[in-house]
C-alpha angles and dihedrals in degrees: 000000000000119000112268124218095249093046088054090052090045092053092050093050089047089059090055095256128138114222136199115226125198122183137171112248096177141355143181128227117296093020111137090218115068131196113285096019111140139199127190118197126194126205091257091056096255112144141197121199130358140249098197108313128223126086091328093062093043090055092050091049090049092051092045092053090050091050094047093048097042120117108262111260094025097094089287131134094300091061099036112122118199110260144183126229128183112206124196118214098217140081100236140034132051129330138037114313122231095205090248124106101199093112130244126064139249134208115223130197119209128194140156118230119206140179090281088064092052098100093049093046092048091055092046089051091048092051093045092051093046100043093246121154126243138119128256106214122194125181137142085285091064136243125344137173115221124190109235129146129206107239133177088241093054095043096094091063096027126112128176089227127030122186125180125178144146093245111140127205110295094006121128105196133053129203097194122034145137131200121199124183127179110235096207110083111253093194104088137160131184116204120198106204127046098209129115094292091047090052093048092048090047089055094048096046093045089053088052090056100258129146101239124205118184124194126198140150093220112078095178100052105117096224089057101034094049097039100131093173096066116092088206130021109194123192114204132180090219124024088218087072093059098084092060090058097056104107099200105031094162089062099036126102110210124214121186115200109144127157097258146020094259091053091052092050093048091049092051092048088064098049110029092089093045130102094247114150090218138018117185129184128198117217148100119274094257091053092048091055090054092047091052089050091051091050091049089052088052090057103265119133121236087249090063090061091050090076089061115096104222134205087025124224139044113291107264141116099297117154105130122067090250093051091046089051092054091048093050094043090051091054092049091050090048091050092047089051090055091053098046 
């Protein structure tokens, strides 16, 4: 498993280091830094993560190193109060300039984490690594961990990141503000079928930051057994049982790409009634007609099949598993963009 941001911070605090954390609380279109992006800076200038790069990030790193190496009591880390800064990526106009000219703006949060934050950070890191819900809250008062689950009932008013401040149009600094971020990853995909296409899609979606769950009935198939990109590999006796094992169905995008028609039908039987924001099915038109017939025979109305995106993926040259994965991932990203 790759090192997560919070596990990196936890390790640094465990070594007795103070660290400077910068994260993007909000952004407009075309900003290189996007909401939730994070950067950890150590006193020696070593970094983990990014909030947009370029001259903007170099300036933040330079300031962080100065803060972390300052003599305590002389405006150094002991006296650093968490703050918000809105940076504008342009040369003219109002507001503080980032040094970039790509247009848009982003609002960054800065804080210093010390040994006293170690217990909180360790628990945040544990939850992030184990896909456990909770909210990271940052304000001028510092860092907090708040227990909060993502439920189907709360989904209508739920957001993975919430940022409130008294920043006015064109202003760069806020006096009152609060940043909340859900620890549990809200980007989730369930793949039915652990073959070559399932493996390729697992790799692509994991690289995009998704929690990936793969279902199959064949525990010894190499493409399923050795799939290191899947967060969860779930063996089921019947693919129709897979839907009941998806822990956050209201956040999960479902992709069906099994080895045969029966596997596709069984997979769909378990998810068609669920609250999934997206269900996609791989297959040629003739196969899709047969699948719809099988589902009708099983008692589903034709309207139930209308929510299935089939054939899955953006139209492009996609013949290899890797090309199919890119096509499917692109469609999921496009769909997610429509919903956000």
